[in-house]
C-alpha positions, 0 to 999 in steps of 0.5 A: 500500500506504501508503494501505491501511495508513494508512486501517486505522490511521486507521480503528482509531483513530476506532473508538477512544474512547480514541484520539479522545480522546488525539487531541483532547488532542493537538491542543488543546495542539498549538494553545495552544502555537502560537497568539499571546498574545491567544488563548492563554486561549481555547486553554487554556479548550478543553484544560480543557473537554475531556472525557475518560474514558481513564484515561491521557488524563485523567492526561495532560490533568490535567498539561497542565492544569497546565502551562497554569495555571501558565503563565497564572497567570505571565503574569497576574502579569507583566502585573501587575507591569508595569502596577504599575511603569508607573503606580507604585502600588504597594510595591516589596516586593509587586511583588517578591514577585509577580515571584518568584511569576511566576518560579517559576510559569514554572518550575513550568509549564515543568516540567509541559509537559515531563511533559505532552509525555512523556505525549502523546508515549506517547498518540501512540505507543499511538494512532499519532498 
């Protein structure tokens, strides 16, 4: 009986374009979170490239991409600071500003990804993903 119910839910969501979009977004954001640092830029690009038509999915994508972008920028700034410190080629004040910006972006990314999680949960519930 569970197999029949699952099949009916699966078929219903397959014929539902918003359900397909939601499923794709959830999978791409999950993949982004699970991949290693080297693969994050590609996974982030996949989320950004996702086409959406459903307003709820597009809203969730916008929030998720905002969080991913902030985290990507934070990582980039941290790397830049690490390289500059190692090479001792930059002014300390400039490095501290970049480090502060990286921290702020890390915080922003975390907050946006919390919002992303809430919206993805709503999509999971609505589309039974």
